[in-house]
Each structure stands twice: as C-alpha cells, then as structure tokens.
N, CA, C, O and CB atoms as a CASP TS submission, in Angstrom:
PFRMAT TS
TARGET T0000
AUTHOR 0000-0000-0000
METHOD Language model
MODEL 1
PARENT N/A
ATOM      1  N   UNK     1       3.727  -3.896   6.742  1.00  0.00           N
ATOM      2  CA  UNK     1       3.761  -2.264   7.450  1.00  0.00           C
ATOM      3  C   UNK     1       4.732  -2.597   8.708  1.00  0.00           C
ATOM      4  O   UNK     1       5.106  -3.702   9.099  1.00  0.00           O
ATOM      5  CB  UNK     1       1.922  -1.534   8.102  1.00  0.00           C
ATOM      6  N   UNK     2       5.070  -1.121   9.301  1.00  0.00           N
ATOM      7  CA  UNK     2       5.523  -0.947  10.515  1.00  0.00           C
ATOM      8  C   UNK     2       4.618  -1.249  11.676  1.00  0.00           C
ATOM      9  O   UNK     2       3.582  -0.618  11.888  1.00  0.00           O
ATOM     10  CB  UNK     2       5.938   0.263  10.564  1.00  0.00           C
ATOM     11  N   UNK     3       5.057  -2.250  12.425  1.00  0.00           N
ATOM     12  CA  UNK     3       4.387  -2.752  13.917  1.00  0.00           C
ATOM     13  C   UNK     3       3.376  -1.756  14.458  1.00  0.00           C
ATOM     14  O   UNK     3       2.165  -1.786  14.677  1.00  0.00           O
ATOM     15  CB  UNK     3       5.576  -2.908  15.156  1.00  0.00           C
ATOM     16  N   UNK     4       4.681  -0.557  14.634  1.00  0.00           N
ATOM     17  CA  UNK     4       3.883   0.650  15.674  1.00  0.00           C
ATOM     18  C   UNK     4       2.904   1.377  14.921  1.00  0.00           C
ATOM     19  O   UNK     4       2.308   2.281  15.506  1.00  0.00           O
ATOM     20  CB  UNK     4       4.929   1.885  16.322  1.00  0.00           C
ATOM     21  N   UNK     5       2.612   1.110  13.596  1.00  0.00           N
ATOM     22  CA  UNK     5       1.681   2.122  13.325  1.00  0.00           C
ATOM     23  C   UNK     5       0.193   1.366  13.273  1.00  0.00           C
ATOM     24  O   UNK     5      -0.203   0.410  12.606  1.00  0.00           O
ATOM     25  CB  UNK     5       2.108   2.898  11.911  1.00  0.00           C
ATOM     26  N   UNK     6      -0.471   2.231  14.289  1.00  0.00           N
ATOM     27  CA  UNK     6      -1.588   1.250  14.877  1.00  0.00           C
ATOM     28  C   UNK     6      -2.754   1.431  13.746  1.00  0.00           C
ATOM     29  O   UNK     6      -3.504   0.521  13.391  1.00  0.00           O
ATOM     30  CB  UNK     6      -2.177   1.729  16.607  1.00  0.00           C
ATOM     31  N   UNK     7      -2.778   3.011  13.150  1.00  0.00           N
ATOM     32  CA  UNK     7      -3.743   3.117  12.228  1.00  0.00           C
ATOM     33  C   UNK     7      -3.884   1.872  11.149  1.00  0.00           C
ATOM     34  O   UNK     7      -4.854   1.198  10.801  1.00  0.00           O
ATOM     35  CB  UNK     7      -3.479   4.382  11.578  1.00  0.00           C
ATOM     36  N   UNK     8      -2.533   1.864  10.787  1.00  0.00           N
ATOM     37  CA  UNK     8      -2.644   0.475   9.460  1.00  0.00           C
ATOM     38  C   UNK     8      -2.847  -0.528   9.946  1.00  0.00           C
ATOM     39  O   UNK     8      -3.397  -1.395   9.266  1.00  0.00           O
ATOM     40  CB  UNK     8      -1.428   0.039   8.545  1.00  0.00           C
ATOM     41  N   UNK     9      -2.522  -0.765  11.158  1.00  0.00           N
ATOM     42  CA  UNK     9      -3.019  -2.305  11.809  1.00  0.00           C
ATOM     43  C   UNK     9      -4.598  -2.398  12.101  1.00  0.00           C
ATOM     44  O   UNK     9      -5.213  -3.462  12.172  1.00  0.00           O
ATOM     45  CB  UNK     9      -2.222  -2.616  13.410  1.00  0.00           C
ATOM     46  N   UNK    10      -5.041  -1.385  12.226  1.00  0.00           N
ATOM     47  CA  UNK    10      -6.472  -1.471  12.703  1.00  0.00           C
ATOM     48  C   UNK    10      -7.039  -1.760  10.985  1.00  0.00           C
ATOM     49  O   UNK    10      -7.715  -2.750  10.706  1.00  0.00           O
ATOM     50  CB  UNK    10      -7.146   0.227  13.690  1.00  0.00           C
ATOM     51  N   UNK    11      -6.676  -0.844  10.077  1.00  0.00           N
ATOM     52  CA  UNK    11      -6.927  -0.739   8.840  1.00  0.00           C
ATOM     53  C   UNK    11      -6.907  -2.083   8.039  1.00  0.00           C
ATOM     54  O   UNK    11      -7.821  -2.326   7.252  1.00  0.00           O
ATOM     55  CB  UNK    11      -6.063   0.179   8.375  1.00  0.00           C
ATOM     56  N   UNK    12      -5.846  -2.981   8.236  1.00  0.00           N
ATOM     57  CA  UNK    12      -5.719  -4.444   7.691  1.00  0.00           C
ATOM     58  C   UNK    12      -6.606  -5.148   8.539  1.00  0.00           C
ATOM     59  O   UNK    12      -7.422  -5.827   7.916  1.00  0.00           O
ATOM     60  CB  UNK    12      -4.222  -5.113   7.731  1.00  0.00           C
ATOM     61  N   UNK    13      -6.693  -5.193   9.751  1.00  0.00           N
ATOM     62  CA  UNK    13      -7.437  -6.186  10.583  1.00  0.00           C
ATOM     63  C   UNK    13      -9.073  -6.033   9.900  1.00  0.00           C
ATOM     64  O   UNK    13      -9.893  -6.910   9.628  1.00  0.00           O
ATOM     65  CB  UNK    13      -7.296  -5.744  12.439  1.00  0.00           C
ATOM     66  N   UNK    14      -9.139  -4.610   9.769  1.00  0.00           N
ATOM     67  CA  UNK    14     -10.731  -4.721   9.618  1.00  0.00           C
ATOM     68  C   UNK    14     -11.079  -5.099   8.066  1.00  0.00           C
ATOM     69  O   UNK    14     -12.208  -5.137   7.577  1.00  0.00           O
ATOM     70  CB  UNK    14     -11.515  -3.171  10.043  1.00  0.00           C
ATOM     71  N   UNK    15     -10.267  -5.276   7.635  1.00  0.00           N
ATOM     72  CA  UNK    15     -10.544  -5.954   6.098  1.00  0.00           C
ATOM     73  C   UNK    15     -10.508  -7.475   6.148  1.00  0.00           C
ATOM     74  O   UNK    15     -11.018  -8.243   5.332  1.00  0.00           O
ATOM     75  CB  UNK    15      -9.340  -5.493   4.939  1.00  0.00           C
ATOM     76  N   UNK    16      -9.689  -7.836   7.448  1.00  0.00           N
ATOM     77  CA  UNK    16      -9.679  -9.486   7.392  1.00  0.00           C
ATOM     78  C   UNK    16      -8.050  -9.968   7.524  1.00  0.00           C
ATOM     79  O   UNK    16      -7.783 -11.133   7.821  1.00  0.00           O
ATOM     80  CB  UNK    16     -10.412 -10.109   5.724  1.00  0.00           C
ATOM     81  N   UNK    17      -7.263  -9.217   7.338  1.00  0.00           N
ATOM     82  CA  UNK    17      -5.943  -9.453   7.317  1.00  0.00           C
ATOM     83  C   UNK    17      -5.696 -10.099   8.678  1.00  0.00           C
ATOM     84  O   UNK    17      -6.324  -9.936   9.725  1.00  0.00           O
ATOM     85  CB  UNK    17      -5.132  -8.187   7.031  1.00  0.00           C
ATOM     86  N   UNK    18      -4.623 -10.879   8.420  1.00  0.00           N
ATOM     87  CA  UNK    18      -4.068 -11.895  10.077  1.00  0.00           C
ATOM     88  C   UNK    18      -2.929 -11.590   9.704  1.00  0.00           C
ATOM     89  O   UNK    18      -2.528 -11.810   8.561  1.00  0.00           O
ATOM     90  CB  UNK    18      -4.295 -13.859  10.446  1.00  0.00           C
ATOM     91  N   UNK    19      -2.012 -10.856  10.915  1.00  0.00           N
ATOM     92  CA  UNK    19      -0.648 -10.977  11.347  1.00  0.00           C
ATOM     93  C   UNK    19      -0.002 -11.900  11.409  1.00  0.00           C
ATOM     94  O   UNK    19      -0.256 -12.617  12.376  1.00  0.00           O
ATOM     95  CB  UNK    19      -0.451 -10.660  12.246  1.00  0.00           C
ATOM     96  N   UNK    20       1.149 -12.383  10.452  1.00  0.00           N
ATOM     97  CA  UNK    20       1.822 -13.488  10.699  1.00  0.00           C
ATOM     98  C   UNK    20       3.481 -13.466  11.214  1.00  0.00           C
ATOM     99  O   UNK    20       4.222 -14.446  11.284  1.00  0.00           O
ATOM    100  CB  UNK    20       1.641 -14.164   9.483  1.00  0.00           C
ATOM    101  N   UNK    21       3.822 -12.012  11.554  1.00  0.00           N
ATOM    102  CA  UNK    21       5.173 -12.291  12.224  1.00  0.00           C
ATOM    103  C   UNK    21       6.009 -11.080  11.519  1.00  0.00           C
ATOM    104  O   UNK    21       5.609 -10.413  10.565  1.00  0.00           O
ATOM    105  CB  UNK    21       5.846 -13.986  11.895  1.00  0.00           C
ATOM    106  N   UNK    22       6.988 -10.970  12.051  1.00  0.00           N
ATOM    107  CA  UNK    22       7.678  -9.755  11.311  1.00  0.00           C
ATOM    108  C   UNK    22       8.771 -10.687  10.303  1.00  0.00           C
ATOM    109  O   UNK    22       9.224 -11.804  10.553  1.00  0.00           O
ATOM    110  CB  UNK    22       8.595  -8.495  12.584  1.00  0.00           C
ATOM    111  N   UNK    23       9.037  -9.762   9.001  1.00  0.00           N
ATOM    112  CA  UNK    23      10.079 -10.087   8.006  1.00  0.00           C
ATOM    113  C   UNK    23      11.452  -9.764   8.564  1.00  0.00           C
ATOM    114  O   UNK    23      11.614  -9.469   9.748  1.00  0.00           O
ATOM    115  CB  UNK    23       9.848  -9.311   6.683  1.00  0.00           C
ATOM    116  N   UNK    24      12.454  -9.830   7.662  1.00  0.00           N
ATOM    117  CA  UNK    24      13.640  -9.499   7.926  1.00  0.00           C
ATOM    118  C   UNK    24      13.989  -8.211   8.336  1.00  0.00           C
ATOM    119  O   UNK    24      14.794  -7.938   9.226  1.00  0.00           O
ATOM    120  CB  UNK    24      14.245  -9.777   7.031  1.00  0.00           C
ATOM    121  N   UNK    25      13.123  -7.154   7.407  1.00  0.00           N
ATOM    122  CA  UNK    25      13.084  -5.817   8.066  1.00  0.00           C
ATOM    123  C   UNK    25      12.133  -5.278   8.975  1.00  0.00           C
ATOM    124  O   UNK    25      11.703  -4.133   8.829  1.00  0.00           O
ATOM    125  CB  UNK    25      13.075  -5.005   7.221  1.00  0.00           C
ATOM    126  N   UNK    26      11.771  -6.032   9.915  1.00  0.00           N
ATOM    127  CA  UNK    26      11.184  -5.868  11.237  1.00  0.00           C
ATOM    128  C   UNK    26       9.556  -5.067  10.680  1.00  0.00           C
ATOM    129  O   UNK    26       8.959  -4.241  11.369  1.00  0.00           O
ATOM    130  CB  UNK    26      12.400  -4.764  12.408  1.00  0.00           C
ATOM    131  N   UNK    27       9.102  -5.538   9.358  1.00  0.00           N
ATOM    132  CA  UNK    27       8.034  -4.932   9.144  1.00  0.00           C
ATOM    133  C   UNK    27       7.069  -6.046   9.165  1.00  0.00           C
ATOM    134  O   UNK    27       7.418  -7.187   8.864  1.00  0.00           O
ATOM    135  CB  UNK    27       8.081  -4.119   7.978  1.00  0.00           C
ATOM    136  N   UNK    28       5.773  -5.724   9.539  1.00  0.00           N
ATOM    137  CA  UNK    28       4.734  -6.734   9.842  1.00  0.00           C
ATOM    138  C   UNK    28       4.277  -7.565   8.562  1.00  0.00           C
ATOM    139  O   UNK    28       4.128  -6.903   7.535  1.00  0.00           O
ATOM    140  CB  UNK    28       3.492  -6.004  10.473  1.00  0.00           C
ATOM    141  N   UNK    29       4.047  -8.870   8.502  1.00  0.00           N
ATOM    142  CA  UNK    29       3.740  -9.510   7.652  1.00  0.00           C
ATOM    143  C   UNK    29       1.782  -9.747   7.783  1.00  0.00           C
ATOM    144  O   UNK    29       1.351 -10.089   8.884  1.00  0.00           O
ATOM    145  CB  UNK    29       4.790 -10.739   7.786  1.00  0.00           C
ATOM    146  N   UNK    30       1.150  -9.614   7.049  1.00  0.00           N
ATOM    147  CA  UNK    30      -0.386  -9.960   7.241  1.00  0.00           C
ATOM    148  C   UNK    30      -0.816 -10.348   6.003  1.00  0.00           C
ATOM    149  O   UNK    30      -0.274 -10.070   4.934  1.00  0.00           O
ATOM    150  CB  UNK    30      -1.318  -8.789   7.758  1.00  0.00           C
ATOM    151  N   UNK    31      -2.010 -11.133   6.209  1.00  0.00           N
ATOM    152  CA  UNK    31      -1.973 -12.419   5.103  1.00  0.00           C
ATOM    153  C   UNK    31      -3.654 -12.317   5.059  1.00  0.00           C
ATOM    154  O   UNK    31      -4.282 -12.481   6.106  1.00  0.00           O
ATOM    155  CB  UNK    31      -1.143 -14.290   5.756  1.00  0.00           C
ATOM    156  N   UNK    32      -4.368 -12.029   3.758  1.00  0.00           N
ATOM    157  CA  UNK    32      -5.566 -12.401   3.812  1.00  0.00           C
ATOM    158  C   UNK    32      -5.906 -13.469   3.172  1.00  0.00           C
ATOM    159  O   UNK    32      -5.423 -13.540   2.042  1.00  0.00           O
ATOM    160  CB  UNK    32      -6.236 -11.577   3.517  1.00  0.00           C
ATOM    161  N   UNK    33      -6.639 -14.417   3.531  1.00  0.00           N
ATOM    162  CA  UNK    33      -7.090 -15.877   3.209  1.00  0.00           C
ATOM    163  C   UNK    33      -8.474 -15.462   2.292  1.00  0.00           C
ATOM    164  O   UNK    33      -9.409 -14.775   2.703  1.00  0.00           O
ATOM    165  CB  UNK    33      -7.457 -16.948   4.808  1.00  0.00           C
ATOM    166  N   UNK    34      -8.366 -15.958   1.189  1.00  0.00           N
ATOM    167  CA  UNK    34      -9.207 -15.857   0.305  1.00  0.00           C
ATOM    168  C   UNK    34     -10.194 -17.186   0.266  1.00  0.00           C
ATOM    169  O   UNK    34      -9.476 -18.186   0.241  1.00  0.00           O
ATOM    170  CB  UNK    34      -8.465 -15.571  -0.886  1.00  0.00           C
ATOM    171  N   UNK    35     -11.306 -17.461   0.256  1.00  0.00           N
ATOM    172  CA  UNK    35     -12.156 -18.678   0.179  1.00  0.00           C
ATOM    173  C   UNK    35     -12.210 -19.051  -1.012  1.00  0.00           C
ATOM    174  O   UNK    35     -12.494 -18.273  -1.923  1.00  0.00           O
ATOM    175  CB  UNK    35     -13.439 -18.580   0.633  1.00  0.00           C
ATOM    176  N   UNK    36     -11.877 -20.616  -1.230  1.00  0.00           N
ATOM    177  CA  UNK    36     -12.053 -20.974  -2.706  1.00  0.00           C
ATOM    178  C   UNK    36     -11.629 -22.204  -2.792  1.00  0.00           C
ATOM    179  O   UNK    36     -11.643 -22.788  -3.875  1.00  0.00           O
ATOM    180  CB  UNK    36     -11.343 -20.139  -3.713  1.00  0.00           C
TER
END
C-alpha cells in the first residue's frame, strides 16, 4: 500500500500485519505471520 495512506496502515496494523519496508515501487510491504 501507499505509505502515505494512514487509514490503510491502521487497518493492516489492526489485523496484525507488520511493515517490512518499501518495494521497488515505493509501496509498503506488510506481512502477516501465521502460527504453525
């Protein structure tokens, strides 16, 4: 997602996603680790 999009950032964080940094298009990479 676009790093400037605070609503999306809060939505993903609320579901447990962790930001990993920006990709080559300057979009945020967020990862959800599943237990297993």
